MIDOSE-1310 file (N, C-alpha, C; in nm, 2 decimals, decimal comma, always signed):
residues 124
mkyl	+7,83/+5,96/+14,88/+7,81/+6,02/+14,75/+7,74/+6,13/+14,80; +7,63/+6,12/+14,90/+7,56/+6,28/+14,95/+7,68/+6,38/+14,99; +7,73/+6,34/+15,04/+7,86/+6,43/+15,08/+7,88/+6,49/+14,97; +7,94/+6,40/+14,85/+7,99/+6,50/+14,69/+7,87/+6,60/+14,62
kvlc	+7,74/+6,52/+14,65/+7,68/+6,63/+14,60/+7,63/+6,75/+14,67; +7,66/+6,77/+14,78/+7,61/+6,83/+14,89/+7,70/+6,95/+14,92; +7,86/+6,91/+14,85/+7,99/+6,93/+14,82/+7,93/+7,05/+14,73; +7,92/+7,00/+14,66/+7,87/+7,06/+14,45/+7,84/+7,16/+14,47
imam	+7,72/+7,12/+14,53/+7,61/+7,24/+14,54/+7,60/+7,36/+14,67; +7,71/+7,33/+14,73/+7,80/+7,44/+14,84/+7,88/+7,55/+14,75; +8,00/+7,44/+14,62/+8,03/+7,52/+14,58/+8,00/+7,62/+14,49; +7,90/+7,60/+14,41/+7,83/+7,61/+14,29/+7,76/+7,79/+14,38
vlis	+7,68/+7,77/+14,48/+7,62/+7,83/+14,57/+7,77/+7,99/+14,59; +7,89/+7,88/+14,65/+7,98/+8,02/+14,65/+8,04/+8,08/+14,55; +8,03/+8,02/+14,42/+8,07/+8,05/+14,29/+7,94/+8,20/+14,28; +7,89/+8,12/+14,26/+7,77/+8,25/+14,19/+7,74/+8,35/+14,28
gcek	+7,73/+8,32/+14,41/+7,73/+8,44/+14,55/+7,56/+8,45/+14,56; +7,51/+8,51/+14,62/+7,42/+8,51/+14,69/+7,27/+8,59/+14,63; +7,34/+8,70/+14,56/+7,22/+8,80/+14,49/+7,13/+8,70/+14,41; +7,07/+8,72/+14,31/+6,99/+8,71/+14,20/+7,06/+8,75/+14,13
reav	+7,13/+8,72/+13,99/+7,17/+8,80/+13,87/+7,07/+8,74/+13,72; +7,10/+8,83/+13,67/+7,06/+8,77/+13,48/+7,17/+8,78/+13,37; +7,17/+8,71/+13,27/+7,25/+8,67/+13,21/+7,32/+8,78/+13,11; +7,42/+8,77/+13,13/+7,49/+8,90/+13,06/+7,52/+8,86/+12,93
pine	+7,48/+8,93/+12,83/+7,48/+8,88/+12,68/+7,66/+8,90/+12,61; +7,72/+8,78/+12,58/+7,86/+8,82/+12,56/+7,92/+8,94/+12,51; +7,85/+8,99/+12,42/+7,88/+9,12/+12,33/+7,84/+9,24/+12,38; +7,80/+9,24/+12,50/+7,80/+9,37/+12,57/+7,96/+9,40/+12,65
gnke	+8,03/+9,54/+12,61/+8,15/+9,59/+12,64/+8,26/+9,46/+12,61; +8,35/+9,51/+12,69/+8,47/+9,43/+12,68/+8,50/+9,32/+12,78; +8,43/+9,28/+12,82/+8,44/+9,16/+12,98/+8,42/+9,06/+12,94; +8,54/+9,04/+13,00/+8,48/+8,84/+12,98/+8,41/+8,76/+13,06
qiif	+8,37/+8,68/+13,01/+8,24/+8,56/+13,05/+8,32/+8,43/+13,08; +8,25/+8,40/+13,19/+8,27/+8,26/+13,20/+8,16/+8,19/+13,16; +8,16/+8,03/+13,08/+8,03/+7,99/+13,08/+8,11/+7,80/+13,14; +8,02/+7,75/+13,20/+8,05/+7,67/+13,28/+7,96/+7,57/+13,24
fsnp	+7,99/+7,40/+13,12/+7,90/+7,32/+13,09/+7,90/+7,21/+13,18; +7,81/+7,15/+13,26/+7,82/+7,07/+13,37/+7,71/+6,98/+13,32; +7,75/+6,86/+13,39/+7,66/+6,76/+13,36/+7,65/+6,69/+13,54; +7,56/+6,71/+13,63/+7,54/+6,70/+13,74/+7,59/+6,56/+13,78
ennl	+7,56/+6,49/+13,65/+7,53/+6,34/+13,70/+7,66/+6,25/+13,71; +7,77/+6,37/+13,69/+7,89/+6,31/+13,70/+8,02/+6,41/+13,77; +7,94/+6,39/+13,85/+8,04/+6,51/+14,01/+8,13/+6,49/+14,02; +8,23/+6,35/+14,02/+8,34/+6,36/+14,02/+8,44/+6,43/+13,93
letp	+8,39/+6,43/+13,80/+8,47/+6,45/+13,72/+8,45/+6,64/+13,73; +8,34/+6,69/+13,78/+8,34/+6,88/+13,81/+8,40/+6,87/+13,93; +8,46/+6,78/+14,04/+8,47/+6,83/+14,15/+8,61/+6,93/+14,13; +8,76/+6,87/+14,03/+8,85/+6,99/+14,05/+8,79/+7,10/+13,97
yyda	+8,67/+7,11/+13,87/+8,62/+7,23/+13,79/+8,61/+7,37/+13,93; +8,49/+7,24/+14,01/+8,44/+7,38/+14,13/+8,57/+7,41/+14,18; +8,66/+7,33/+14,23/+8,75/+7,36/+14,34/+8,88/+7,45/+14,29; +8,88/+7,47/+14,15/+8,94/+7,59/+14,07/+8,84/+7,70/+14,03
liel	+8,73/+7,69/+14,06/+8,68/+7,81/+14,03/+8,67/+7,89/+14,14; +8,61/+7,77/+14,26/+8,64/+7,89/+14,38/+8,76/+7,96/+14,43; +8,91/+7,95/+14,38/+9,00/+7,96/+14,38/+9,02/+8,07/+14,31; +9,00/+8,11/+14,21/+8,97/+8,18/+14,08/+8,91/+8,30/+14,08
krqy	+8,77/+8,26/+14,15/+8,70/+8,40/+14,20/+8,75/+8,49/+14,29; +8,86/+8,40/+14,40/+8,92/+8,52/+14,49/+8,98/+8,59/+14,39; +9,08/+8,55/+14,31/+9,20/+8,62/+14,24/+9,13/+8,72/+14,12; +8,99/+8,66/+14,02/+8,96/+8,72/+13,95/+8,80/+8,79/+13,99
phvf	+8,77/+8,84/+14,07/+8,65/+8,86/+14,14/+8,59/+8,90/+13,98; +8,59/+9,01/+13,90/+8,51/+9,06/+13,85/+8,52/+8,98/+13,75; +8,54/+8,84/+13,66/+8,52/+8,80/+13,58/+8,37/+8,69/+13,59; +8,36/+8,66/+13,73/+8,26/+8,58/+13,76/+8,11/+8,67/+13,77
ihme	+8,14/+8,77/+13,74/+8,01/+8,89/+13,75/+7,91/+8,79/+13,63; +7,96/+8,75/+13,50/+7,91/+8,72/+13,40/+7,94/+8,54/+13,37; +7,93/+8,48/+13,49/+7,93/+8,39/+13,50/+7,81/+8,29/+13,47; +7,82/+8,20/+13,38/+7,69/+8,15/+13,31/+7,74/+7,98/+13,36
vvnh	+7,60/+7,91/+13,43/+7,64/+7,74/+13,40/+7,50/+7,71/+13,33; +7,57/+7,60/+13,19/+7,47/+7,54/+13,11/+7,45/+7,40/+13,17; +7,33/+7,39/+13,18/+7,33/+7,25/+13,23/+7,34/+7,18/+13,07; +7,39/+7,00/+13,14/+7,38/+6,94/+13,00/+7,30/+6,87/+12,93
rdrk	+7,15/+6,94/+12,98/+7,01/+6,84/+12,90/+6,99/+7,00/+12,89; +7,01/+7,14/+12,85/+6,95/+7,23/+12,83/+7,08/+7,29/+12,73; +7,02/+7,40/+12,63/+7,10/+7,46/+12,53/+7,24/+7,41/+12,48; +7,19/+7,34/+12,41/+7,26/+7,27/+12,31/+7,35/+7,33/+12,18
dkyr	+7,23/+7,46/+12,21/+7,32/+7,56/+12,08/+7,44/+7,56/+12,16; +7,45/+7,61/+12,25/+7,55/+7,68/+12,33/+7,68/+7,60/+12,30; +7,68/+7,44/+12,33/+7,76/+7,33/+12,26/+7,82/+7,34/+12,15; +7,69/+7,38/+12,06/+7,76/+7,35/+11,92/+7,88/+7,51/+11,89
qyhv	+7,81/+7,61/+11,92/+7,90/+7,79/+11,90/+8,01/+7,80/+11,99; +8,00/+7,71/+12,11/+8,16/+7,72/+12,19/+8,27/+7,58/+12,14; +8,18/+7,49/+12,04/+8,31/+7,39/+12,01/+8,29/+7,31/+12,17; +8,19/+7,24/+12,20/+8,19/+7,16/+12,37/+8,14/+7,05/+12,30
sslp	+8,29/+6,92/+12,32/+8,23/+6,82/+12,27/+8,20/+6,72/+12,42; +8,29/+6,74/+12,49/+8,30/+6,63/+12,65/+8,26/+6,74/+12,79; +8,20/+6,67/+12,88/+8,21/+6,74/+13,01/+8,27/+6,71/+13,09; +8,26/+6,77/+13,22/+8,20/+6,91/+13,19/+8,35/+7,01/+13,12
alvi	+8,31/+7,13/+13,10/+8,40/+7,22/+13,02/+8,33/+7,34/+13,03; +8,44/+7,45/+13,05/+8,48/+7,57/+13,08/+8,54/+7,62/+13,00; +8,44/+7,74/+12,94/+8,47/+7,87/+12,82/+8,50/+8,01/+12,89; +8,58/+8,06/+12,85/+8,58/+8,14/+12,91/+8,60/+8,25/+12,78
ifhn	+8,52/+8,34/+12,77/+8,54/+8,49/+12,63/+8,54/+8,56/+12,66; +8,65/+8,65/+12,59/+8,62/+8,76/+12,54/+8,58/+8,86/+12,44; +8,56/+8,96/+12,41/+8,49/+8,95/+12,22/+8,47/+8,88/+12,13; +8,37/+8,81/+12,17/+8,32/+8,67/+12,15/+8,41/+8,59/+12,09
ktiv	+8,52/+8,57/+12,14/+8,60/+8,47/+12,08/+8,71/+8,40/+12,27; +8,64/+8,30/+12,19/+8,71/+8,20/+12,28/+8,85/+8,25/+12,31; +8,93/+8,25/+12,45/+9,07/+8,28/+12,54/+9,09/+8,15/+12,56; +8,99/+8,07/+12,62/+8,98/+7,94/+12,70/+8,88/+7,84/+12,68
riqg	+8,96/+7,72/+12,68/+8,83/+7,62/+12,63/+8,90/+7,49/+12,74; +8,84/+7,40/+12,85/+8,91/+7,32/+12,88/+8,80/+7,24/+12,90; +8,80/+7,08/+12,82/+8,71/+7,01/+12,84/+8,73/+6,85/+12,88; +8,61/+6,78/+12,96/+8,67/+6,68/+13,05/+8,75/+6,64/+13,12
eamk	+8,83/+6,56/+13,19/+8,90/+6,55/+13,33/+9,00/+6,65/+13,26; +9,03/+6,70/+13,40/+9,15/+6,79/+13,43/+9,15/+6,80/+13,58; +9,28/+6,84/+13,55/+9,31/+6,90/+13,71/+9,28/+7,00/+13,76; +9,26/+7,03/+13,91/+9,25/+7,19/+13,96/+9,37/+7,27/+13,92
edii	+9,50/+7,19/+13,96/+9,63/+7,29/+13,87/+9,58/+7,36/+13,75; +9,56/+7,24/+13,66/+9,60/+7,26/+13,52/+9,49/+7,35/+13,45; +9,36/+7,37/+13,60/+9,27/+7,45/+13,52/+9,30/+7,60/+13,58; +9,33/+7,56/+13,66/+9,40/+7,73/+13,72/+9,48/+7,81/+13,64
rsis	+9,58/+7,72/+13,61/+9,70/+7,78/+13,52/+9,63/+7,80/+13,38; +9,59/+7,72/+13,35/+9,53/+7,80/+13,18/+9,46/+7,94/+13,19; +9,37/+7,89/+13,33/+9,30/+8,03/+13,28/+9,35/+8,13/+13,35; +9,47/+8,11/+13,46/+9,51/+8,27/+13,52/+9,62/+8,31/+13,40
kald	+9,68/+8,20/+13,31/+9,77/+8,29/+13,20/+9,67/+8,34/+13,11; +9,56/+8,28/+13,07/+9,48/+8,39/+12,96/+9,43/+8,51/+13,05; +9,40/+8,46/+13,20/+9,36/+8,63/+13,24/+9,45/+8,71/+13,26; +9,55/+8,68/+13,28/+9,71/+8,76/+13,32/+9,75/+8,84/+13,18
arnk	+9,76/+8,73/+13,08/+9,80/+8,80/+12,93/+9,68/+8,92/+12,90; +9,58/+8,87/+12,96/+9,49/+9,00/+12,84/+9,48/+9,16/+12,95; +9,52/+9,14/+13,04/+9,51/+9,25/+13,12/+9,64/+9,29/+13,11; +9,70/+9,29/+13,07/+9,88/+9,32/+13,11/+9,87/+9,44/+12,97
């Protein structure tokens, strides 16, 4: 279990990078924003999300500039705003509209496929 917690922490460091960033409001410009709704108490369900995010960051680094992680105990307003009903959840916003929402148990490949499809379609 300790190994899994260390792995998750390392994944978040890789995803977020080492520099300090402030949250960027979603309505600024025409950039995608990823919001990851996390429950660190349920690491097993979050592992595929972390793995997918690490792989997606390699393909779409510009999208991760505006990534926000919302802890399950904080910001309940965000849960309502983005219609998140189960954790973990991953939401991608573009022009104040949800273009991808993945919730609950999911496989890494399905997460990557859904997000890649939405981002590639938007960039055509």
